[in-house]
Legacy VTK file of the C-alpha trace (Angstrom):
# vtk DataFile Version 3.0
C-alpha trace
ASCII
DATASET POLYDATA
POINTS 169 float
109.449 39.949 83.684
107.429 41.356 80.786
104.190 40.358 82.573
105.367 42.352 85.593
106.051 45.451 83.468
102.768 45.049 81.582
101.003 44.767 84.952
102.603 47.984 86.169
101.812 49.888 82.975
98.227 48.601 82.791
97.545 49.545 86.417
98.875 53.061 85.944
95.962 55.507 86.267
94.890 57.312 83.093
95.633 60.719 84.639
99.322 59.726 84.876
99.488 59.086 81.118
97.630 62.332 80.406
100.101 64.207 82.597
103.028 62.445 80.903
101.830 63.498 77.432
101.134 67.045 78.659
104.651 67.335 80.133
106.238 66.053 76.929
104.279 68.575 74.853
105.195 71.450 77.189
108.841 70.359 77.232
108.976 70.256 73.435
107.326 73.696 73.202
109.873 75.082 75.663
112.657 74.157 73.225
111.580 77.037 70.961
111.803 80.763 71.718
108.357 82.139 72.503
106.251 84.888 73.974
104.549 83.354 77.005
102.191 84.708 79.654
103.180 84.456 83.293
100.052 82.374 83.870
101.226 79.736 81.361
104.701 79.792 82.880
103.142 79.068 86.285
101.429 75.842 85.157
104.429 73.478 85.356
105.674 74.755 88.745
102.108 74.492 90.059
101.736 70.904 88.809
104.949 69.739 90.457
104.284 71.690 93.651
100.734 70.341 94.048
101.857 66.808 93.151
104.622 66.997 95.729
102.427 68.427 98.473
99.895 65.670 97.740
102.649 63.039 98.079
103.813 64.587 101.355
100.338 64.679 102.862
99.274 61.214 101.676
102.498 59.208 102.044
104.482 60.948 104.795
104.015 62.075 108.348
104.358 65.836 108.428
107.033 66.234 111.056
109.549 69.024 111.474
112.190 66.763 109.879
109.959 65.991 106.885
109.086 69.619 106.276
112.722 70.697 106.750
113.951 68.126 104.199
111.266 69.182 101.748
112.009 72.893 102.144
115.740 72.198 101.712
114.920 70.370 98.468
112.691 73.225 97.279
115.365 75.846 98.042
118.148 73.840 96.355
115.973 73.168 93.314
114.811 76.787 93.110
118.415 78.007 93.166
119.271 75.608 90.344
116.186 76.553 88.322
116.868 80.258 88.825
120.440 79.837 87.555
119.350 77.778 84.532
117.430 80.737 83.087
119.662 83.560 81.936
117.938 86.882 82.569
119.619 88.483 79.537
117.653 86.072 77.331
114.323 87.319 78.701
112.523 90.498 77.772
109.153 91.885 78.644
106.746 91.341 75.755
104.137 93.784 74.482
101.312 91.363 75.332
99.888 91.752 78.852
101.724 89.827 81.610
104.014 88.223 79.030
107.694 87.699 78.499
109.740 86.809 75.464
112.032 83.940 76.360
114.742 82.030 74.573
114.579 78.282 74.083
114.768 76.321 77.345
116.564 73.066 76.615
116.563 72.036 80.262
112.759 71.927 80.665
112.063 68.618 78.894
114.885 66.639 80.547
113.955 67.948 84.012
110.256 67.222 83.461
110.982 63.701 82.243
113.445 62.996 85.066
110.985 64.328 87.653
108.167 62.301 86.128
110.296 59.145 86.008
111.415 59.475 89.642
107.866 60.182 90.826
106.496 57.328 88.699
109.047 54.823 90.019
108.419 55.948 93.600
104.667 55.629 93.004
105.088 52.101 91.663
107.316 51.209 94.605
104.704 52.604 96.966
102.009 50.454 95.360
104.099 47.276 95.271
106.046 47.622 98.505
104.806 50.502 100.700
107.176 49.569 103.538
110.189 50.250 101.269
109.349 53.940 101.025
108.924 54.135 104.797
112.584 53.272 105.352
114.443 56.434 106.427
116.828 56.680 103.458
114.141 56.003 100.846
111.710 58.336 102.560
114.330 61.105 102.679
115.137 60.522 98.995
111.447 60.788 98.050
110.982 63.951 100.094
114.137 65.743 98.938
113.897 64.723 95.271
110.278 65.858 95.096
111.273 69.186 96.620
114.209 69.598 94.241
112.114 68.930 91.129
109.305 71.241 92.217
111.947 73.791 93.202
113.634 73.775 89.779
110.409 74.873 88.101
109.617 77.340 90.880
113.100 78.834 90.481
112.639 79.216 86.727
109.274 80.899 87.294
110.821 83.250 89.868
113.527 84.184 87.342
110.959 84.887 84.629
108.765 86.870 87.011
111.676 88.870 88.434
112.797 89.907 84.958
109.226 90.779 84.019
108.785 92.932 87.134
112.198 94.570 86.831
111.534 95.687 83.279
108.206 97.407 83.843
107.898 100.312 81.404
107.941 103.762 82.993
LINES 1 170
169 0 1 2 3 4 5 6 7 8 9 10 11 12 13 14 15 16 17 18 19 20 21 22 23 24 25 26 27 28 29 30 31 32 33 34 35 36 37 38 39 40 41 42 43 44 45 46 47 48 49 50 51 52 53 54 55 56 57 58 59 60 61 62 63 64 65 66 67 68 69 70 71 72 73 74 75 76 77 78 79 80 81 82 83 84 85 86 87 88 89 90 91 92 93 94 95 96 97 98 99 100 101 102 103 104 105 106 107 108 109 110 111 112 113 114 115 116 117 118 119 120 121 122 123 124 125 126 127 128 129 130 131 132 133 134 135 136 137 138 139 140 141 142 143 144 145 146 147 148 149 150 151 152 153 154 155 156 157 158 159 160 161 162 163 164 165 166 167 168
């Protein structure tokens, strides 16, 4: 069993480990109140969105059903992400295109859960590609990817909406 796990870990591309370390560092930083630019806040949603679109294009057939499942996941995740960020805890900062935000204790767990699910699905795809082609597993991969990307999109929308609503006169 340990040889199997060592085989999986040793065949994991370097970029996956780099991304893993980056997500951990961003998740830890999010646990402290900070003044952050909108551009920096857009990085995590962009990573998960691009990663998910890549997975859809490479591993799935883009049918109406696939796209509908993915959009449903995005919308559900965005609603959750939007609700996780309390607008009262956000203010527009003096720095250009920046907000002052409270600590976000949900960022690290969501990033790690999303990474873990995507990692496990990636390993399954490499070891047994036919497993992820089964309808239930395929639907799970599509919806879960959409939900995770959506959570970070929803948080970004919340931050951006507060920023735009509090434009000085």
